[in-house]
C-alpha positions in Angstrom: -5.1 -53.2 51.6 -5.3 -49.7 50.8 -4.1 -47.3 52.8 -6.2 -44.3 52.0 -6.3 -41.1 54.0 -9.7 -39.4 54.7 -9.4 -35.8 54.7 -11.3 -34.3 58.3 -13.2 -32.1 57.6 -14.8 -29.4 60.3 -17.4 -31.7 61.6 -15.4 -34.5 62.0 -12.8 -32.6 64.3 -15.5 -31.2 66.1 -16.8 -34.6 66.8 -13.3 -35.3 67.9 -12.6 -32.4 70.1 -16.0 -33.2 71.8 -14.9 -37.1 72.4 -11.4 -35.7 74.1 -13.3 -33.1 76.1 -16.3 -35.6 77.0 -13.0 -37.4 78.6 -12.2 -39.5 75.7 -8.7 -40.8 74.8 -7.3 -39.9 71.5 -3.6 -40.7 71.6 -3.4 -43.0 68.5 -5.8 -44.0 65.4 -7.1 -47.0 67.7 -8.6 -44.2 69.9 -11.1 -42.9 67.2 -14.4 -43.2 68.1 -16.0 -46.0 65.9 -18.8 -43.7 64.8 -16.8 -40.7 63.7 -14.7 -44.0 61.7 -17.9 -45.1 60.2 -19.3 -41.9 59.2 -15.6 -41.2 57.2 -16.2 -44.4 55.4 -19.8 -43.9 54.5 -19.1 -40.4 53.3 -16.4 -41.5 51.2 -18.1 -44.2 49.5 -21.2 -41.9 49.0 -18.6 -39.4 47.3 -17.7 -42.2 44.9 -21.5 -42.8 44.3 -22.4 -39.4 43.5 -19.0 -39.3 41.3 -19.8 -42.4 39.3 -23.6 -40.8 38.6 -21.9 -37.8 37.6 -19.7 -39.5 35.2 -22.3 -41.7 33.9 -24.4 -38.6 33.0 -21.1 -37.2 31.4 -20.7 -40.1 29.3 -24.2 -40.0 27.8 -25.5 -42.9 29.4 -29.2 -42.5 29.7 -30.9 -42.1 32.9 -32.7 -45.0 34.6 -35.8 -46.4 32.8 -39.2 -45.8 34.2 -42.5 -47.5 33.5 -45.6 -45.9 33.6 -48.3 -48.0 33.4 -51.8 -46.5 32.1 -55.4 -48.0 32.8 -57.8 -47.7 30.1 -60.4 -44.6 31.1 -63.6 -45.9 32.0 -65.7 -42.9 30.9 -64.9 -40.7 28.0 -62.8 -38.1 30.5 -59.6 -38.9 31.1 -58.7 -39.1 34.5 -55.4 -39.7 36.7 -55.6 -42.0 39.8 -52.1 -41.7 42.0 -52.6 -43.9 45.0 -49.8 -43.9 47.4 -48.0 -47.0 47.9 -49.6 -49.1 50.4 -47.4 -49.3 53.7 -47.5 -52.7 55.5 -46.3 -53.4 59.1 -45.6 -56.9 58.7 -42.4 -57.9 60.0 -40.3 -58.9 56.9 -40.7 -55.4 56.1 -38.7 -54.2 58.9 -35.0 -54.2 59.1 -32.9 -56.5 60.7 -31.2 -54.7 63.7 -28.8 -57.1 65.1 -28.1 -56.8 68.8 -29.7 -56.9 72.0 -32.9 -54.0 71.9 -31.7 -51.6 74.4 -28.7 -51.4 73.4 -29.9 -50.8 69.5 -32.1 -48.0 70.9 -28.5 -46.2 72.6 -26.7 -46.5 69.1 -29.5 -45.4 67.2 -29.7 -42.2 69.2 -26.2 -41.5 69.2 -26.3 -41.8 65.1 -29.2 -39.3 65.3 -27.0 -37.0 68.0 -23.8 -37.2 65.6 -25.7 -36.2 62.6 -26.6 -32.8 64.5 -24.2 -29.6 65.3 -26.5 -28.1 67.3 -26.4 -28.5 70.9 -30.0 -28.6 71.8 -30.9 -30.7 69.0 -28.4 -33.3 70.5 -29.8 -33.1 74.0 -33.3 -33.7 72.7 -31.9 -36.9 70.6 -30.8 -37.6 74.3 -34.0 -37.1 75.9 -35.8 -39.3 73.4 -33.5 -41.9 74.0 -34.1 -41.7 77.5 -38.1 -41.7 76.9 -37.6 -44.7 74.4 -35.9 -46.7 77.3 -38.1 -45.6 80.0 -41.3 -47.2 78.2 -39.3 -50.1 77.3 -39.9 -49.2 73.3 -37.4 -51.0 71.1 -36.9 -50.0 67.6 -38.8 -52.5 66.2 -42.0 -52.3 68.2 -42.0 -48.0 67.0 -41.6 -49.8 63.5 -44.8 -51.9 64.0 -46.5 -48.7 65.5 -45.0 -45.1 64.0 -46.6 -42.7 66.3 -44.4 -39.6 66.7 -47.3 -38.0 69.1 -46.5 -40.6 71.9 -42.6 -39.1 72.1 -44.3 -35.2 71.4 -46.8 -36.1 74.8 -43.7 -37.2 76.9 -42.0 -33.2 75.7 -40.0 -34.3 72.8 -40.1 -32.0 70.3 -42.5 -32.4 67.2 -39.5 -32.3 64.7 -37.5 -34.7 67.1 -40.3 -37.0 67.5 -40.7 -37.4 63.7 -37.1 -37.7 62.9 -36.7 -40.5 65.6 -39.2 -42.3 64.2 -38.7 -41.9 60.3 -34.8 -42.5 60.3 -34.4 -46.0 61.8 -34.6 -47.9 58.3 -31.6 -45.2 57.1 -29.8 -46.1 60.3 -30.5 -49.9 59.9 -29.2 -49.3 56.5 -25.9 -47.9 57.6 -25.2 -50.3 60.2 -26.0 -53.5 57.9 -23.4 -52.1 55.4 -21.3 -50.8 58.7 -21.1 -54.5 59.7 -19.9 -55.4 56.1 -17.3 -52.9 56.1 -15.9 -52.7 59.7 -13.1 -54.7 59.1 -11.5 -53.2 56.1 -12.6 -49.4 57.5 -10.2 -50.3 60.4 -7.7 -50.8 58.2 -8.5 -48.1 55.6 -8.7 -45.7 58.3 -4.9 -46.9 60.0 -3.5 -43.4 58.7 -6.0 -41.0 59.6 -5.0 -40.0 63.0 -0.9 -40.3 62.5 
């Protein structure tokens, strides 16, 4: 198995310091929090995809084809009709979120918090998690009726409320990718702390 080293950048180191400051133990690679391990692997994969895209452009591979459908004009004047894609709240379009619902809310909030560096933002994500749980909401219910205004009425900042509602799909994609990579991530990151 690949024993690749991942360079820890300042945000990773800050999160490790915060982890220790909050009472976490960091004596070996086994003590590195899962969310930091996951982010290292995901960032590495995103970098590989970006480099592959750059390589494809450098080698002259054409851009992804785009289909443009033109409707015949009803009158002599040309008109352009652009309709936003219909948003459906059908359950089959919602991501699969495994595990207990209240635990998924906590994990999602920790993920959002891990993507912020400012303590005020992090605190706001902790508050929205608390509001969500106090109202017995889960991520599936929020996806069925996405209403950032509800959280704003509960005292959450507008940007935090909008991001909380908007980023559930992205988190679920990362979570599902992470589940597939979980086993290999532990092996790949064995040497990170050593």
